[in-house]
C-alpha positions in Angstrom: 35.3 21.3 -17.0 34.4 18.1 -18.8 31.2 18.1 -21.0 29.8 14.8 -21.9 26.8 14.5 -24.4 24.1 11.9 -23.7 22.2 11.7 -27.0 21.0 8.2 -27.1 17.7 7.1 -25.3 19.5 4.9 -22.6 22.4 7.4 -22.0 19.6 10.2 -21.3 17.3 8.2 -19.0 20.6 7.1 -17.0 21.9 10.7 -16.9 24.3 10.9 -14.1 23.1 7.8 -12.4 26.0 5.4 -11.8 28.7 7.9 -12.4 30.0 8.1 -9.0 33.0 10.5 -8.6 32.3 12.1 -12.0 32.9 15.8 -11.8 32.1 17.0 -15.3 28.8 18.2 -16.9 26.5 16.1 -18.6 24.5 17.5 -21.8 21.2 15.4 -22.2 20.1 16.3 -25.7 16.2 16.2 -26.8 15.6 16.4 -23.2 13.2 18.7 -21.3 12.1 16.4 -18.3 14.5 14.9 -15.9 14.2 13.1 -12.8 16.7 12.0 -9.8 15.0 8.8 -8.7 18.0 6.4 -7.8 20.3 9.2 -7.3 22.4 9.1 -4.0 23.3 12.8 -3.9 21.8 16.1 -5.0 22.6 17.4 -8.8 22.6 20.9 -10.1 20.5 21.2 -13.3 19.9 23.8 -16.1 17.3 23.6 -19.0 18.7 25.0 -22.2 16.8 26.0 -25.5 18.0 25.4 -29.0 20.0 28.5 -29.1 21.7 28.0 -25.8 19.5 30.4 -23.5 19.0 28.9 -20.0 15.2 28.7 -19.3 15.3 27.4 -15.8 18.0 26.3 -13.3 18.2 24.4 -10.2 20.8 23.9 -7.6 21.2 20.9 -4.9 18.1 18.9 -6.6 17.8 16.1 -4.1 17.0 12.5 -4.9 13.3 11.4 -5.8 12.5 14.6 -7.8 11.1 15.6 -11.2 11.7 18.6 -13.2 10.5 19.9 -16.6 11.0 22.9 -18.9 8.5 23.1 -21.7 10.6 25.6 -23.5 14.0 23.7 -23.3 15.4 21.4 -25.8 18.5 19.8 -23.8 19.4 19.6 -20.0 22.6 20.2 -18.4 23.5 18.2 -15.2 26.3 18.1 -12.8 26.8 16.7 -9.2 25.8 19.5 -6.7 28.7 22.0 -6.1 29.3 25.3 -4.6 31.0 26.4 -7.8 28.9 28.8 -9.8 26.3 27.4 -11.9 24.0 28.9 -14.6 21.0 31.3 -14.1 17.5 31.5 -15.6 18.5 33.9 -18.7 22.0 33.1 -19.1 23.3 32.3 -22.6 25.8 29.7 -23.0 27.9 30.9 -26.1 28.6 28.3 -28.7 26.0 25.9 -27.5 23.7 25.0 -30.4 21.2 22.2 -29.9 19.2 20.7 -32.6 15.3 21.5 -32.4 13.0 18.8 -30.9 
């Protein structure tokens, strides 16, 4: 699966919005608070600490929601899928995200 990094203010704010047909994952750095306002379909979300540990995970988050994880420094998003997704406590090897 493709991983795209959103590390700018605008790219983090936009997230998956406007990426119709995109089937990869998006890593939003310096992000522990997301919304799905303006989205037309559900997404899967995982909040991640600086050392790659998943602090919270959600599947099929519908449009017009807001999620936060105070322990997270980054967020992974993808279009909702029946494929396996991260669970709280998972460790993503090789993923190191700078501290907030």
